[in-house]
C-alpha positions as CSV (number, residue, x, y, z in Angstrom):
1,X,-4.0,-4.9,17.4
2,X,-3.8,-1.0,16.6
3,X,-2.2,-0.2,13.3
4,X,1.1,1.5,13.7
5,X,4.2,2.0,11.3
6,X,5.6,-1.0,13.0
7,X,3.1,-3.4,12.1
8,X,1.9,-1.8,8.7
9,X,3.3,-4.7,6.7
10,X,1.2,-7.1,8.5
11,X,-2.1,-5.2,8.5
12,X,-5.3,-4.7,6.2
13,X,-4.5,-1.9,4.0
14,X,-8.1,-1.5,2.4
15,X,-9.2,2.3,2.9
16,X,-5.9,3.5,4.1
17,X,-4.6,6.6,2.0
18,X,-1.6,6.2,0.1
19,X,1.1,7.7,-1.9
20,X,2.7,5.6,-4.7
21,X,5.9,6.4,-6.2
22,X,7.6,4.7,-9.0
23,X,11.5,4.8,-8.0
24,X,12.9,5.1,-11.5
25,X,10.5,7.4,-13.4
26,X,8.6,10.5,-12.2
27,X,5.1,8.5,-11.8
28,X,3.1,9.1,-8.8
29,X,-0.3,8.2,-7.9
30,X,-2.2,9.1,-4.5
31,X,-5.9,7.8,-3.4
32,X,-7.1,5.0,-1.2
33,X,-6.8,1.4,-1.3
34,X,-9.7,0.0,-3.1
35,X,-8.5,-3.9,-3.3
36,X,-5.5,-5.8,-2.8
37,X,-4.2,-9.1,-4.5
38,X,-1.3,-11.1,-4.0
39,X,0.8,-8.8,-6.3
40,X,-1.1,-5.8,-6.8
41,X,-2.5,-2.8,-5.1
42,X,-5.8,-0.9,-6.4
43,X,-6.0,2.6,-5.8
44,X,-8.9,4.8,-6.4
45,X,-7.6,8.0,-7.7
46,X,-9.5,11.1,-8.9
47,X,-9.1,9.6,-12.3
48,X,-10.2,6.3,-11.7
49,X,-8.9,3.1,-10.3
50,X,-5.3,2.4,-10.8
51,X,-4.2,-1.5,-10.7
52,X,0.0,-1.1,-9.4
53,X,2.1,-3.7,-9.2
54,X,3.5,-3.8,-5.6
55,X,7.1,-4.9,-6.6
56,X,7.4,-1.8,-8.8
57,X,6.4,0.8,-6.4
58,X,7.3,2.4,-2.9
59,X,4.2,3.3,-0.8
60,X,3.7,6.2,1.5
61,X,0.8,5.3,3.8
62,X,-0.4,8.3,6.3
63,X,-0.8,6.5,9.8
64,X,-2.2,8.4,12.6
65,X,-0.5,11.6,11.0
66,X,2.8,10.0,10.3
67,X,4.1,9.2,6.8
68,X,5.3,5.5,7.0
69,X,7.3,4.7,3.7
70,X,7.4,1.0,2.8
71,X,8.7,-1.0,-0.3
72,X,6.3,-2.8,-2.2
73,X,8.5,-6.0,-1.5
74,X,7.7,-6.1,1.8
75,X,3.9,-6.3,1.1
76,X,4.0,-9.0,-1.2
77,X,1.6,-12.0,-1.1
78,X,-1.8,-12.8,-0.4
79,X,-3.4,-10.1,2.1
80,X,-4.8,-13.1,4.3
81,X,-1.5,-14.4,4.7
82,X,0.0,-11.2,5.4
83,X,-2.7,-10.6,8.1
84,X,-2.0,-14.0,10.0
85,X,1.6,-12.5,10.8
86,X,0.2,-10.1,13.6
């Protein structure tokens, strides 16, 4: 199944470009998803690898030229369990 804005929450995120926004502060990070665990996304930025808690951020992925905004709560859980939902 092709990745789209509708099925992003159940797809593999590794290698996707993402902007990460912490809602209650001005903290922003952008880069490529390097690794993913149950509660964290590891983002490879120009300054190194950042480990971000999923539940603390809003993520904006670029899918086929479309900016897709998704709350970290939506992608919580083991990546392999999320992928089985496809």
